[in-house]
LUMGUZA-263855 format. One record per residue: residue number from 1; x, y, z of N, C-alpha, C, O in turn. Coordinates in pm, whole numbers. Example, Ala and Ser with C-alpha at 12.3 -4.5 7.8 and 13.67 -1.06 7.14 Angstrom:
i,n_x,n_y,n_z,ca_x,ca_y,ca_z,c_x,c_y,c_z,o_x,o_y,o_z
1,1319,-569,780,1230,-450,780,1320,-330,780,1424,-332,846
2,1285,-225,708,1367,-106,714,1290,3,787,1341,114,804
//
This chain:
i,n_x,n_y,n_z,ca_x,ca_y,ca_z,c_x,c_y,c_z,o_x,o_y,o_z
1,3,1147,-4422,53,1100,-4292,106,957,-4306,34,872,-4358
2,228,929,-4261,282,794,-4278,204,692,-4198,142,723,-4097
3,209,567,-4248,134,459,-4182,189,433,-4042,113,405,-3950
4,321,442,-4027,383,421,-3896,466,543,-3862,539,595,-3945
5,455,586,-3738,531,702,-3692,675,664,-3664,702,549,-3629
6,768,758,-3678,907,731,-3637,912,691,-3490,833,739,-3408
7,1005,603,-3458,1013,549,-3322,1032,658,-3215,965,651,-3112
8,1121,758,-3235,1135,862,-3132,1006,940,-3108,970,970,-2994
9,935,972,-3219,809,1045,-3205,704,959,-3135,629,1009,-3051
10,699,829,-3169,604,739,-3104,633,726,-2955,541,717,-2873
11,764,724,-2920,801,716,-2779,757,840,-2704,707,831,-2592
12,776,958,-2767,732,1083,-2704,581,1085,-2686,531,1130,-2583
13,508,1038,-2787,362,1033,-2776,317,937,-2666,222,966,-2593
14,387,824,-2654,352,729,-2548,378,789,-2410,296,775,-2319
15,493,858,-2395,525,921,-2267,424,1031,-2235,377,1044,-2122
16,390,1112,-2339,292,1217,-2318,156,1162,-2280,89,1217,-2192
17,115,1054,-2345,-13,990,-2313,-12,936,-2171,-111,947,-2098
18,102,877,-2131,113,822,-1995,106,933,-1891,36,920,-1790
19,177,1044,-1915,175,1156,-1821,36,1219,-1812,-8,1258,-1705
20,-32,1227,-1927,-168,1282,-1927,-262,1193,-1847,-347,1242,-1772
21,-247,1062,-1862,-330,968,-1786,-305,982,-1637,-399,982,-1558
22,-177,993,-1599,-143,1011,-1458,-203,1140,-1404,-259,1142,-1294
23,-191,1249,-1482,-241,1379,-1437,-393,1375,-1417,-444,1423,-1316
24,-465,1317,-1514,-611,1309,-1504,-652,1223,-1385,-746,1256,-1313
25,-580,1112,-1365,-611,1023,-1253,-590,1093,-1119,-673,1082,-1029
26,-479,1166,-1107,-449,1234,-981,-546,1349,-956,-584,1374,-841
27,-588,1420,-1062,-688,1525,-1044,-821,1465,-1000,-889,1521,-914
28,-856,1351,-1060,-978,1283,-1017,-969,1238,-872,-1067,1247,-797
29,-852,1189,-832,-833,1148,-694,-843,1267,-599,-904,1258,-493
30,-783,1380,-640,-792,1501,-557,-936,1548,-544,-979,1588,-436
31,-1012,1541,-656,-1153,1580,-652,-1232,1489,-559,-1317,1534,-482
32,-1203,1359,-567,-1274,1262,-482,-1249,1291,-334,-1344,1297,-256
33,-1123,1308,-296,-1092,1333,-155,-1149,1468,-110,-1196,1480,3
34,-1146,1568,-198,-1198,1701,-162,-1347,1695,-134,-1392,1744,-31
35,-1424,1634,-224,-1569,1633,-207,-1613,1536,-98,-1718,1556,-37
36,-1535,1432,-74,-1564,1346,42,-1553,1428,170,-1634,1414,261
37,-1450,1515,176,-1433,1601,293,-1549,1697,311,-1581,1735,424
38,-1614,1736,201,-1728,1827,211,-1857,1752,247,-1948,1810,307
39,-1864,1625,210,-1986,1547,236,-1991,1499,381,-2098,1494,441
40,-1875,1463,437,-1874,1410,574,-1935,1509,672,-1911,1630,662
41,-2015,1459,768,-2082,1549,863,-1987,1598,974,-2013,1580,1093
42,-1877,1660,931,-1779,1712,1026,-1756,1858,993,-1726,1893,879
43,-1771,1944,1093,-1752,2087,1073,-1605,2120,1098,-1560,2113,1213
44,-1529,2156,994,-1386,2186,1014,-1363,2307,1102,-1259,2318,1167
45,-1459,2400,1104,-1443,2519,1187,-1451,2482,1334,-1370,2529,1415
46,-1549,2397,1369,-1563,2356,1509,-1442,2278,1557,-1404,2287,1674
47,-1380,2199,1467,-1262,2123,1506,-1145,2214,1539,-1051,2173,1608
48,-1149,2339,1491,-1043,2435,1519,-1076,2519,1641,-995,2530,1734
49,-1195,2580,1642,-1228,2677,1746,-1291,2612,1869,-1291,2673,1976
50,-1345,2490,1855,-1411,2426,1968,-1557,2467,1977,-1599,2566,1917
51,-1633,2390,2051,-1778,2412,2059,-1815,2533,2144,-1928,2583,2134
52,-1723,2582,2227,-1754,2695,2315,-1714,2829,2253,-1723,2933,2320
53,-1671,2829,2130,-1629,2953,2065,-1749,3044,2040,-1861,2996,2018
54,-1726,3174,2042,-1832,3271,2014,-1865,3272,1865,-1783,3231,1783
55,-1985,3318,1829,-2021,3326,1687,-1925,3413,1606,-1899,3385,1488
56,-1871,3518,1669,-1776,3604,1598,-1649,3528,1561,-1600,3538,1448
57,-1596,3452,1657,-1476,3374,1631,-1504,3268,1525,-1423,3245,1435
58,-1619,3203,1537,-1657,3100,1439,-1662,3160,1299,-1610,3101,1204
59,-1726,3277,1286,-1741,3339,1155,-1606,3382,1097,-1584,3371,976
60,-1516,3430,1183,-1385,3474,1136,-1306,3355,1080,-1247,3366,973
61,-1306,3242,1152,-1234,3123,1105,-1301,3067,980,-1234,3017,889
62,-1434,3076,976,-1508,3029,859,-1464,3102,733,-1447,3042,627
63,-1446,3234,745,-1403,3314,631,-1256,3289,599,-1218,3287,482
64,-1172,3268,703,-1030,3242,680,-1009,3111,604,-916,3101,523
65,-1093,3012,629,-1083,2884,558,-1142,2891,417,-1128,2796,340
66,-1206,3000,385,-1262,3016,251,-1388,2936,227,-1423,2907,113
67,-1458,2899,335,-1577,2816,320,-1697,2895,268,-1800,2836,235
68,-1684,3029,262,-1792,3112,208,-1789,3118,56,-1884,3166,-7
69,-1681,3069,-4,-1666,3076,-149,-1741,2960,-215,-1770,2860,-149
70,-1772,2972,-345,-1835,2859,-417,-1746,2735,-412,-1624,2744,-402
71,-1811,2619,-418,-1737,2493,-405,-1632,2478,-516,-1522,2430,-490
72,-1665,2519,-638,-1570,2505,-749,-1445,2588,-724,-1334,2547,-758
73,-1464,2707,-663,-1349,2792,-634,-1265,2733,-520,-1142,2740,-522
74,-1333,2674,-421,-1261,2608,-313,-1176,2493,-368,-1062,2475,-327
75,-1233,2416,-461,-1159,2304,-519,-1041,2354,-602,-932,2296,-598
76,-1063,2460,-678,-955,2517,-758,-838,2561,-670,-723,2532,-700
77,-868,2629,-561,-762,2674,-470,-698,2554,-400,-578,2556,-371
78,-777,2451,-373,-724,2329,-311,-622,2262,-402,-516,2219,-356
79,-654,2252,-532,-561,2191,-628,-434,2275,-641,-324,2219,-649
80,-448,2407,-644,-330,2494,-653,-238,2473,-533,-116,2470,-547
81,-297,2458,-414,-216,2433,-294,-146,2297,-303,-30,2283,-265
82,-218,2197,-353,-157,2064,-366,-38,2067,-461,63,2002,-436
83,-50,2142,-570,59,2152,-665,183,2217,-603,295,2193,-647
84,162,2299,-499,274,2360,-427,321,2273,-310,413,2311,-237
85,258,2156,-293,293,2070,-181,231,2114,-50,278,2075,56
86,127,2195,-57,61,2246,63,-65,2165,89,-166,2181,20
87,-60,2077,189,-175,1996,227,-252,2059,343,-344,1998,397
88,-215,2179,380,-278,2244,493,-204,2213,623,-99,2150,622
89,-262,2258,733,-203,2240,865,-290,2144,946,-413,2156,945
90,-227,2052,1013,-300,1958,1098,-343,2029,1226,-261,2091,1294
91,-472,2020,1258,-521,2081,1381,-475,2003,1505,-468,2058,1614
92,-444,1875,1485,-405,1791,1599,-260,1815,1639,-229,1824,1758
93,-171,1826,1541,-28,1840,1571,23,1982,1555,135,2013,1596
94,-59,2069,1495,-20,2209,1469,102,2218,1377,176,2316,1382
95,122,2116,1295,230,2115,1197,172,2101,1058,59,2054,1043
96,247,2140,954,199,2115,819,172,1967,797,249,1882,841
97,62,1936,729,25,1797,706,135,1724,629,162,1607,655
98,199,1792,534,305,1729,456,421,1687,547,480,1581,526
99,452,1768,647,558,1732,743,520,1606,819,603,1517,839
100,393,1598,860,346,1478,931,350,1355,841,391,1247,883
101,308,1372,717,306,1259,624,446,1205,599,468,1084,594
102,541,1296,583,680,1252,561,737,1184,685,827,1101,675
103,684,1220,802,733,1159,927,672,1022,951,738,932,1002
104,544,1005,914,473,880,945,479,777,833,472,657,859
105,490,822,707,481,729,595,593,625,591,565,510,557
106,719,659,626,824,556,621,794,433,707,829,322,668
107,729,451,822,696,336,907,597,244,837,609,122,846
108,499,302,768,404,222,691,474,152,575,448,34,549
109,561,225,507,633,169,393,722,52,435,730,-49,365
110,786,66,550,874,-40,600,793,-166,633,832,-276,595
111,682,-148,703,600,-262,742,538,-329,619,537,-452,610
112,487,-248,525,426,-304,405,528,-376,318,496,-479,257
113,650,-325,311,754,-388,229,790,-525,284,804,-621,208
114,806,-533,416,838,-663,476,721,-760,457,742,-878,428
115,599,-710,472,482,-795,449,475,-844,306,438,-958,281
116,510,-756,211,508,-797,70,613,-904,42,587,-999,-32
117,731,-888,101,837,-988,82,790,-1124,132,812,-1226,67
118,724,-1125,248,670,-1250,302,566,-1308,206,566,-1428,178
119,479,-1221,156,374,-1267,65,429,-1324,-65,377,-1423,-116
120,533,-1261,-119,591,-1307,-245,670,-1436,-226,655,-1531,-303
121,754,-1439,-122,842,-1555,-99,761,-1681,-69,799,-1791,-111
122,650,-1667,2,569,-1784,36,450,-1802,-59,412,-1915,-90
123,392,-1692,-105,270,-1701,-184,290,-1758,-322,208,-1837,-369
124,398,-1719,-390,422,-1770,-526,449,-1920,-525,387,-1992,-604
125,539,-1973,-440,555,-2119,-436,427,-2193,-401,400,-2300,-455
126,346,-2136,-311,219,-2200,-276,126,-2205,-398,61,-2306,-424
127,120,-2093,-472,34,-2089,-590,81,-2185,-698,-1,-2249,-764
128,212,-2194,-717,268,-2285,-817,237,-2430,-779,192,-2509,-862
129,262,-2465,-653,236,-2602,-607,88,-2636,-616,50,-2747,-652
130,4,-2538,-582,-140,-2561,-586,-187,-2587,-729,-274,-2671,-751
131,-131,-2514,-826,-169,-2534,-966,-116,-2667,-1019,-184,-2736,-1095
132,6,-2702,-980,67,-2826,-1030,-8,-2948,-979,-34,-3042,-1054
133,-43,-2946,-850,-119,-3058,-792,-266,-3021,-787,-330,-3033,-682
134,-319,-2977,-897,-458,-2931,-906,-556,-3039,-859,-552,-3153,-905
135,-645,-2999,-767,-749,-3085,-711,-694,-3202,-632,-765,-3301,-610
136,-569,-3194,-589,-513,-3293,-499,-493,-3230,-362,-522,-3112,-343
137,-444,-3308,-264,-443,-3258,-127,-356,-3132,-108,-396,-3046,-29
138,-240,-3116,-176,-168,-2990,-158,-249,-2869,-206,-245,-2762,-146
139,-322,-2889,-316,-406,-2781,-368,-514,-2744,-267,-537,-2626,-241
140,-582,-2843,-210,-687,-2817,-111,-629,-2749,14,-690,-2657,69
141,-513,-2795,58,-451,-2739,178,-416,-2591,157,-449,-2507,240
142,-348,-2561,46,-306,-2423,21,-426,-2332,-6,-422,-2213,28
143,-529,-2386,-65,-649,-2304,-88,-718,-2270,43,-771,-2160,60
144,-718,-2365,136,-777,-2338,268,-696,-2232,342,-753,-2141,403
145,-562,-2245,337,-475,-2146,402,-500,-2007,342,-512,-1909,415
146,-509,-2001,209,-535,-1873,145,-674,-1819,174,-693,-1699,191
147,-772,-1908,180,-910,-1866,206,-923,-1804,345,-995,-1706,364
148,-853,-1863,443,-858,-1808,578,-798,-1667,579,-855,-1575,637
149,-682,-1652,514,-619,-1521,512,-699,-1418,436,-692,-1299,465
150,-775,-1465,339,-853,-1373,256,-988,-1338,318,-1044,-1233,289
151,-1039,-1426,406,-1176,-1411,456,-1183,-1359,599,-1270,-1279,631
152,-1092,-1404,685,-1098,-1364,826,-1054,-1219,838,-951,-1181,782
153,-1130,-1135,910,-1092,-994,926,-953,-981,989,-922,-1048,1087
154,-872,-896,931,-734,-885,977,-725,-827,1118,-631,-856,1191
155,-824,-743,1157,-819,-688,1292,-844,-797,1396,-790,-792,1506
156,-927,-897,1359,-951,-1009,1451,-824,-1093,1466,-789,-1132,1577
157,-757,-1119,1354,-630,-1192,1362,-527,-1116,1444,-449,-1176,1518
158,-527,-983,1431,-434,-902,1509,-460,-912,1658,-367,-927,1737
159,-586,-905,1697,-620,-914,1840,-588,-1052,1896,-536,-1065,2007
160,-621,-1156,1819,-591,-1293,1863,-440,-1312,1871,-391,-1373,1966
161,-367,-1262,1773,-222,-1274,1774,-159,-1206,1895,-69,-1261,1957
162,-207,-1086,1927,-156,-1017,2045,-184,-1096,2172,-98,-1108,2259
163,-304,-1149,2182,-342,-1224,2303,-257,-1351,2318,-211,-1382,2428
164,-238,-1423,2208,-169,-1553,2216,-18,-1536,2223,46,-1586,2316
165,39,-1465,2127,185,-1463,2112,254,-1357,2198,373,-1369,2229
166,180,-1253,2237,239,-1151,2323,198,-1171,2469,284,-1178,2557
167,68,-1178,2494,21,-1184,2632,42,-1321,2696,91,-1330,2808
168,6,-1428,2623,13,-1562,2681,153,-1624,2670,208,-1671,2769
169,209,-1623,2550,336,-1692,2527,458,-1601,2543,566,-1649,2576
170,442,-1472,2521,553,-1379,2533,661,-1399,2428,778,-1370,2453
171,623,-1447,2310,722,-1472,2205,761,-1344,2131,871,-1335,2076
172,673,-1248,2129,700,-1123,2057,671,-1006,2151,606,-1021,2255
173,721,-889,2112,691,-767,2188,553,-716,2151,494,-758,2051
174,502,-627,2233,367,-578,2216,354,-463,2118,437,-447,2028
175,250,-382,2137,227,-270,2045,341,-168,2048,419,-163,2143
176,347,-90,1943,451,12,1931,562,-34,1838,570,-150,1799
177,649,61,1802,760,31,1713,882,-19,1789,954,-107,1740
178,906,36,1907,1011,-10,1998,961,9,2141,860,77,2163
179,1029,-49,2237,995,-25,2376,1017,122,2411,1098,191,2348
180,944,168,2512,956,309,2552,1101,343,2590,1146,455,2566
181,1171,248,2647,1309,270,2689,1400,306,2571,1496,381,2587
182,1369,252,2451,1454,273,2334,1409,391,2247,1473,422,2147
183,1300,456,2286,1248,566,2206,1346,683,2205,1393,727,2310
184,1377,732,2085,1463,849,2071,1612,819,2072,1692,911,2056
185,1651,694,2089,1793,660,2093,1854,665,1953,1966,713,1934
186,1780,616,1856,1831,607,1719,1803,737,1644,1687,778,1636
187,1905,803,1589,1881,924,1509,1803,890,1382,1826,788,1319
188,1711,978,1347,1628,955,1229,1706,994,1104,1743,1110,1086
189,1730,896,1017,1801,920,891,1709,891,773,1685,978,689
190,1658,768,768,1569,728,659,1423,721,702,1334,724,617
191,1397,713,832,1261,692,881,1226,546,898,1125,514,960
192,1310,456,844,1292,312,863,1368,271,988,1491,283,992
193,1299,224,1089,1361,199,1218,1471,94,1208,1575,109,1274
194,1452,-11,1128,1555,-114,1116,1680,-59,1048,1792,-87,1091
195,1660,17,942,1774,75,869,1847,176,956,1970,176,963
196,1772,263,1023,1834,366,1107,1910,304,1225,2018,351,1261
197,1853,197,1284,1922,130,1395,2050,64,1347,2151,66,1417
198,2047,5,1226,2168,-57,1171,2274,48,1139,2392,26,1163
199,2231,162,1083,2326,270,1052,2393,321,1178,2513,348,1180
200,2314,335,1285,2367,387,1411,2444,281,1490,2510,312,1589
201,2437,155,1446,2505,49,1519,2436,12,1649,2497,-50,1736
202,2309,50,1664,2233,19,1786,2162,-115,1766,2043,-120,1735
203,2236,-223,1785,2183,-355,1753,2081,-402,1857,1997,-487,1827
204,2087,-349,1977,1986,-384,2076,1852,-323,2038,1747,-386,2052
205,1857,-199,1988,1735,-135,1938,1684,-210,1814,1564,-229,1798
206,1776,-251,1728,1740,-327,1608,1665,-454,1646,1559,-482,1589
207,1717,-530,1741,1652,-653,1784,1516,-627,1846,1421,-703,1825
208,1507,-520,1925,1379,-486,1987,1277,-446,1881,1159,-481,1892
209,1321,-372,1778,1231,-332,1669,1183,-454,1591,1067,-462,1552
210,1273,-551,1568,1234,-674,1499,1128,-748,1579,1032,-801,1523
211,1145,-753,1711,1049,-821,1797,912,-754,1791,809,-822,1792
212,910,-620,1785,783,-548,1775,720,-564,1637,598,-568,1624
213,805,-574,1535,756,-576,1397,711,-715,1353,635,-728,1257
214,757,-819,1422,734,-956,1375,587,-987,1355,547,-1033,1247
215,505,-963,1457,364,-1003,1449,286,-921,1346,219,-981,1262
216,291,-787,1347,217,-715,1243,267,-744,1102,187,-749,1009
217,398,-763,1085,452,-793,952,404,-930,905,370,-947,788
218,401,-1028,995,352,-1161,958,204,-1157,921,160,-1228,830
219,127,-1076,992,-16,-1069,964,-44,-1007,827,-122,-1062,750
220,19,-894,798,-6,-835,666,62,-918,558,18,-919,443
221,171,-988,595,232,-1081,501,139,-1196,469,132,-1242,355
222,68,-1243,570,-30,-1350,549,-143,-1303,459,-189,-1376,371
223,-188,-1180,481,-293,-1122,397,-245,-1111,252,-319,-1143,159
224,-119,-1067,234,-61,-1056,100,-42,-1194,39,-70,-1215,-80
225,4,-1289,119,25,-1427,73,-105,-1487,19,-104,-1554,-84
226,-217,-1462,88,-344,-1518,45,-381,-1469,-94,-427,-1547,-178
227,-361,-1340,-119,-396,-1284,-249,-300,-1330,-358,-342,-1370,-466
228,-170,-1325,-329,-70,-1360,-429,-78,-1509,-465,-69,-1544,-582
229,-94,-1596,-366,-102,-1739,-394,-226,-1771,-477,-221,-1856,-566
230,-336,-1705,-447,-459,-1729,-523,-443,-1687,-668,-483,-1759,-759
231,-384,-1570,-691,-366,-1521,-828,-260,-1604,-901,-274,-1630,-1021
232,-154,-1645,-831,-51,-1728,-893,-111,-1861,-937,-81,-1908,-1046
233,-192,-1920,-855,-258,-2046,-890,-341,-2030,-1016,-337,-2114,-1105
234,-418,-1920,-1024,-503,-1898,-1139,-422,-1881,-1267,-455,-1938,-1371
235,-315,-1802,-1259,-230,-1778,-1377,-157,-1905,-1417,-147,-1935,-1536
236,-107,-1982,-1321,-34,-2103,-1351,-123,-2211,-1410,-80,-2286,-1498
237,-247,-2220,-1363,-340,-2317,-1422,-362,-2286,-1570,-371,-2377,-1653
238,-370,-2159,-1602,-386,-2120,-1742,-262,-2156,-1824,-274,-2207,-1935
239,-144,-2130,-1769,-20,-2156,-1842,4,-2307,-1859,50,-2352,-1964
240,-27,-2384,-1756,-3,-2529,-1763,-97,-2599,-1861,-72,-2713,-1899
241,-204,-2532,-1901,-295,-2591,-1998,-261,-2552,-2142,-329,-2595,-2235
242,-157,-2470,-2159,-121,-2424,-2293,-47,-2534,-2371,7,-2628,-2313
243,-47,-2518,-2504,13,-2619,-2591,166,-2625,-2576,225,-2731,-2592
244,229,-2511,-2547,375,-2513,-2536,423,-2599,-2419,534,-2652,-2423
245,340,-2612,-2316,375,-2699,-2203,371,-2845,-2248,461,-2922,-2215
246,268,-2882,-2322,259,-3019,-2375,375,-3049,-2469,432,-3158,-2467
247,411,-2950,-2551,523,-2968,-2644,653,-2990,-2568,733,-3077,-2605
248,675,-2911,-2461,798,-2926,-2382,804,-3064,-2318,912,-3123,-2309
249,691,-3115,-2272,689,-3248,-2211,717,-3358,-2315,789,-3454,-2288
250,659,-3341,-2433,681,-3439,-2538,827,-3441,-2584,876,-3544,-2630
251,895,-3329,-2571,1036,-3322,-2608,1128,-3379,-2500,1249,-3386,-2519
252,1067,-3419,-2387,1146,-3483,-2282,1196,-3391,-2174,1281,-3431,-2094
253,1147,-3268,-2168,1189,-3176,-2063,1140,-3226,-1927,1032,-3284,-1917
254,1220,-3205,-1824,1182,-3248,-1690,1065,-3164,-1639,1041,-3053,-1687
255,992,-3219,-1542,878,-3147,-1487,921,-3016,-1423,850,-2916,-1430
256,1039,-3015,-1359,1090,-2892,-1298,1111,-2785,-1404,1075,-2669,-1384
257,1170,-2824,-1517,1193,-2729,-1626,1063,-2680,-1685,1048,-2561,-1714
258,967,-2771,-1704,838,-2734,-1762,765,-2634,-1673,713,-2533,-1721
259,763,-2663,-1542,685,-2580,-1450,758,-2450,-1418,700,-2342,-1431
260,885,-2459,-1377,955,-2342,-1326,1009,-2252,-1437,1008,-2130,-1424
261,1056,-2313,-1545,1115,-2230,-1650,1012,-2182,-1751,1004,-2064,-1782
262,933,-2276,-1802,839,-2240,-1908,711,-2177,-1851,679,-2062,-1883
263,639,-2251,-1768,509,-2202,-1719,526,-2080,-1628,462,-1977,-1650
264,612,-2093,-1526,630,-1981,-1434,696,-1863,-1503,668,-1748,-1469
265,785,-1890,-1600,847,-1780,-1673,746,-1694,-1747,759,-1572,-1749
266,646,-1758,-1806,540,-1682,-1874,440,-1623,-1776,383,-1517,-1801
267,420,-1691,-1663,326,-1640,-1562,385,-1520,-1489,310,-1442,-1431
268,517,-1504,-1490,582,-1395,-1415,538,-1259,-1466,537,-1162,-1390
269,503,-1250,-1594,467,-1120,-1651,339,-1066,-1589,340,-954,-1538
270,226,-1141,-1590,107,-1088,-1522,123,-1081,-1371,54,-1002,-1306
271,212,-1162,-1313,232,-1157,-1168,296,-1026,-1123,282,-987,-1007
272,366,-958,-1213,421,-827,-1179,309,-732,-1138,320,-659,-1039
273,201,-734,-1215,85,-650,-1183,22,-693,-1052,-18,-608,-972
274,12,-822,-1030,-47,-874,-906,33,-827,-785,-25,-784,-685
275,165,-835,-793,250,-796,-681,241,-647,-656,235,-603,-541
276,239,-567,-763,228,-422,-748,96,-383,-682,94,-298,-593
277,-13,-444,-725,-143,-415,-666,-150,-462,-521,-213,-398,-437
278,-85,-574,-492,-80,-623,-354,-5,-524,-265,-45,-498,-152
279,105,-471,-318,183,-372,-243,99,-248,-214,98,-198,-101
280,29,-199,-317,-59,-85,-296,-169,-115,-196,-205,-29,-115
281,-223,-236,-201,-326,-275,-107,-276,-278,37,-350,-243,129
282,-151,-321,56,-94,-323,191,-76,-181,244,-104,-154,361
283,-31,-90,158,-15,50,200,-150,113,231,-163,192,323
284,-250,75,152,-383,133,167,-457,73,286,-530,143,356
285,-438,-55,307,-517,-123,410,-447,-143,543,-484,-231,620
286,-346,-62,569,-269,-78,693,-333,-11,813,-278,-16,923
287,-449,54,793,-509,133,901,-539,46,1023,-504,81,1135
288,-605,-68,1001,-648,-151,1113,-528,-211,1187,-524,-209,1310
289,-431,-264,1113,-315,-324,1177,-236,-219,1255,-195,-245,1368
290,-215,-103,1196,-140,2,1264,-213,52,1387,-150,88,1486
291,-346,54,1382,-423,98,1499,-413,-4,1611,-392,33,1727
292,-428,-132,1577,-423,-238,1679,-286,-244,1744,-275,-263,1865
293,-180,-230,1664,-44,-244,1715,23,-110,1749,143,-105,1774
294,-56,-2,1749,-3,132,1779,122,161,1696,220,217,1745
295,117,123,1571,230,142,1481,230,286,1430,128,331,1378
296,339,360,1443,339,502,1408,347,527,1258,441,590,1210
297,248,476,1185,248,489,1040,133,576,992,62,637,1072
298,117,581,862,18,669,801,-124,623,832,-215,706,843
299,-144,492,847,-277,441,879,-322,485,1016,-436,530,1032
300,-235,473,1114,-267,517,1250,-287,668,1253,-371,718,1328
301,-210,740,1174,-222,886,1166,-359,926,1111,-424,1016,1165
302,-404,859,1005,-536,889,949,-646,855,1048,-742,930,1065
303,-633,740,1114,-733,696,1211,-746,797,1326,-857,837,1362
304,-633,837,1383,-636,932,1494,-690,1067,1449,-765,1133,1521
305,-653,1108,1328,-699,1238,1276,-849,1237,1252,-916,1337,1276
306,-902,1125,1206,-1045,1115,1179,-1126,1129,1308,-1229,1196,1310
307,-1078,1068,1415,-1150,1075,1542,-1138,1212,1608,-1219,1247,1693
308,-1038,1290,1570,-1025,1426,1623,-1077,1529,1523,-1054,1649,1539
309,-1147,1482,1419,-1207,1568,1317,-1104,1657,1248,-1134,1769,1208
310,-984,1606,1232,-876,1680,1165,-880,1644,1017,-805,1557,971
311,-966,1713,941,-991,1675,803,-873,1704,712,-854,1633,612
312,-794,1805,741,-674,1831,660,-582,1710,662,-529,1669,558
313,-562,1653,781,-475,1537,794,-537,1414,729,-467,1337,664
314,-667,1395,746,-735,1279,688,-728,1283,535,-693,1184,471
315,-760,1399,478,-758,1412,332,-616,1403,278,-594,1344,173
316,-521,1462,349,-381,1455,305,-329,1313,305,-263,1271,210
317,-359,1238,413,-315,1100,420,-383,1013,317,-318,930,254
318,-513,1033,298,-586,956,198,-534,985,58,-519,894,-24
319,-506,1111,31,-455,1149,-100,-316,1089,-124,-287,1044,-235
320,-232,1089,-22,-97,1033,-37,-104,883,-70,-36,836,-161
321,-186,810,4,-199,666,-21,-255,642,-161,-212,551,-232
322,-352,725,-201,-408,712,-334,-306,739,-443,-303,670,-545
323,-222,839,-422,-117,871,-519,-20,755,-532,18,717,-643
324,21,699,-420,114,585,-423,51,467,-497,117,401,-577
325,-78,441,-470,-147,330,-535,-153,353,-686,-129,260,-764
326,-185,475,-728,-193,506,-871,-56,490,-937,-46,432,-1045
327,48,540,-872,182,531,-929,230,386,-937,296,348,-1034
328,197,304,-837,232,162,-843,159,93,-957,216,8,-1026
329,34,129,-976,-43,72,-1086,17,110,-1221,28,27,-1311
330,56,237,-1234,119,282,-1357,254,213,-1378,288,175,-1490
331,330,196,-1270,460,129,-1281,443,-15,-1325,520,-65,-1406
332,343,-83,-1271,320,-222,-1311,282,-230,-1458,319,-325,-1527
333,208,-131,-1506,171,-130,-1648,294,-110,-1736,307,-174,-1840
334,385,-22,-1693,509,0,-1768,594,-126,-1769,648,-164,-1873
335,607,-192,-1652,685,-314,-1645,624,-424,-1730,695,-502,-1794
336,492,-431,-1730,423,-533,-1812,455,-513,-1959,486,-609,-2030
337,448,-388,-2005,478,-360,-2145,625,-385,-2178,659,-424,-2289
338,711,-363,-2079,855,-382,-2102,891,-530,-2109,972,-571,-2192
339,829,-610,-2019,867,-751,-2010,796,-839,-2112,850,-941,-2154
340,676,-801,-2152,598,-885,-2244,631,-847,-2388,598,-736,-2431
341,695,-935,-2465,728,-902,-2604,606,-879,-2690,612,-802,-2786
342,492,-942,-2657,371,-921,-2735,319,-778,-2717,271,-716,-2812
343,328,-726,-2592,286,-589,-2568,379,-490,-2638,335,-387,-2688
344,509,-523,-2641,606,-435,-2709,579,-430,-2859,585,-323,-2920
345,550,-545,-2918,526,-548,-3061,395,-480,-3098,384,-417,-3202
346,294,-494,-3009,165,-430,-3034,177,-279,-3022,109,-204,-3092
347,266,-234,-2929,285,-90,-2911,360,-30,-3028,386,90,-3031
//
């Protein structure tokens, strides 16, 4: 066997290994969501037939759901359905869960994307400045700002924000994606209200949607900013202590070049992973914000389904968010290997 494999064969092995890792991770995620659904003290039969159903009706639905079969067989059939894109039927909406997920997920994706942009645009400069002025007043100020965003419960910030900026000051619109008057005016093309309003040329709806989106987007952006600025500060402190930074300064490079080109250029590689994980966290943790602001996204859908004991919808939504998080994590790993020459040479 040769010491080094041919490059095409090594590439195929790497791709195969990556696909196998993704498959195992997703199967594990499916198993986790499935068994969580079995552990929760919620009877899926009662959520369908109601508490006043006769024992005969209860037994018939029990058998139709396959709950009489061994757990391993139920899980096997569950995985087969997932592979066909069958997440079951929502008892609340009487529609396939996959149809509901495709309808609600774009709203979550839109809100999380705007929040991530806010977190990146503000969080990275804050982290860089905090590292450069280490243990000085800008560092203390930015750390306090980040600590508040990282420590204060986001639902409390949401309630306070609604009370101050919507109820008292009237600077932003209240809960919901648009006012009731504008509901249904914009044809659904992408599922993103801002994009669809722009495509339709409905600029009044666009402005109203921006007004509704401002407060929740700023809040999750603040949450993202706290995490990204903290991680950027940590990475930049490490880079600024390296010998190549001292060498660049001794050669007469300006502080801007040393910090922004050399230190931040090397810090950008691990920050790719930080940003990807932050994005996944926003998608995963949007339940509270969407509930408070009545945002028609996947978080609000899962929350409403849980309270109506609609386990098909809860498990489907949880699985979708988990899949997105896993894929983002895998994507960040691929980007890290692509951008970092040391990882490429080691591979």
